[in-house]
N, C-alpha and C positions, 0 to 999 in steps of 0.2 A: 705317204705317211701323214701328210697334213690332213688328208681326208679322214683318216682314222682318228686323229686327235679331235677333229671337229665333230665327229659322230659321238665320241665319248662325252663331250661337253653337253651335247643336246640330250643325252640320255637322262640327266637329272637337272632340269632347269631350276628347281626349287631347293637346291642343295644349300644355298646360303641361308634361306629362311628356315630350313630344317635344322641346320647347325645352330642358328640363333635360338630357336625354340628349345633345343636340347642343351643349351649352354647353362653352366652353373650360375652365371651372373643373373640370368632371367629367373631361374628357380629361386635363388636367394632373395631377389627383389620381390617376387610374388609372395614368398613366405613372410617377409618383413611387412608387406602391406596387409596381409591377413592378420598378422600379429597386432599391427596398429589398429585395425578395425575391431579386433577383440578387446584390446585394452581400452579403447574409447567407449565401447559398448558397456564394459564392466564399470567404468567410471561413471557413465550416464545412469546405470542402474543404481549405483551407490548414491549419486547426487539426488536422484528422484526419490529414493527411500528416505534420505535425511531431510530433504526439503519438505516432503509431504508431512513428516513428523513435526517439523517446526511450524508448519502452517495449520496444524490441528486436524489434518485428515489422516486416513489410515496409511501409514508408511509401508506396512507389509503388503497391503493390496496394490498400491502403486508400484512397489518394488517387483511384485510378481508380474504385473502388466508390462513393466519395462524389460523383464527377463524374457517373457513370452513373445513380445513384439519388439525386437531389437530396433533401436532408433525411433520407431514409430510410437512405441509406448511412452517414451519421454516427451515426444512432440504432443501427444494427446494430453499428457499431464500438464504441459505448459499452457495448453489452451484452456483447460478446465480448473486449474488450481486456484485456490483463494488468493485475492489480491494482496493480502498482507500477512505477516507472521502472526502467530497466536500471541506472542509477547507484545507486539505492537498494538494489536486490537485491545488487549487487556490494559495496556498503558493508556491508550486513548480513552477507554471507558472510565478509568480512574481519574484522569484529568477532567473529563466532563462531570463526573460526580463531585469532584472538589469545587469546580467552578459553579455548579448548581447549588451546592451547599453555601458557598460564599455569597452567591446572589440572594439566596433565601434568607440568610442571616441578617446582614446589615447593609447590604449594598444593592444598588440598582444601576441601570445603565442610563446614561444621559440620552434623551431622545434625539439630541442634535448631533453630538460627536461620538456617541457609543462608548465613552469612557466610563469606568466604574465610579459611581458617586454613592455616598452614604444616604440613608433614608432621611435624615434630618437636615440635609444640605438645602439651603434656599436657592443657591445658584451653582452651576457647574464651575469648578475651579479652572477647568481647561478652556472652555469656550464662552463662559459667562452667560449661559442660557439660564433663564429663570425657571427653576424646577418647582418651587413651592413659594407660597407667600406666608409671611408671619401673621398670626392672629392679631387683630387690632387691640385685643385685651391682654391675653396671656403671652403673646409673642412666640408661641410654639409654631413650628412649621405645619401648614395644612395645604391640601391640594388647591390648585388654582380655581377649580370649578366649584368648590364648596361654598355655600352661602352661610353656613353656621359652623363654628369651631366645635369639634366633637369633645374637646378637652374642657372648655369652660362654658360652652353654650351661648356664645356671643354671636349675634348676627353681624356679618362682616360688612354689610352696607350701612346699616344704621348705627352700629356700635352698641346696640342695646342687648342686654342679656335676656335670653328667652326664659320665661318662667315655666316650670313644669307643672 
């Protein structure tokens, strides 16, 4: 009788593996994993579409790429996407335009400390760098290299007025 029992056990050596593969726990686990991969894929497609729109590229095109190439489409988009949002680039351009206008109007940069100074300043108020010199006659600020004051026509070395 013991030989009969031993023969029956040898007839299906993979019974435990077969039962595990047919178990409802494994089936539910696999279904949950598939559902998780699908949910993450749909979330990546949505993120790719919205991020591409915010960065000024074609959201529809990148959304289609992300749908056609699951996971890989979003990875490709991450590699080639613009480095900043469209709003950030517009804000940066506006800031640069405002700074350029301010610099053109009445301000300059100190060559020593790079702080903003007005055009008629003789010295930088921050670092005391001599920016301009006063005319010997009219006292208006003129460039350090100028020999003659453009406002009153006075030679800066001799103090004599140049006759025209």
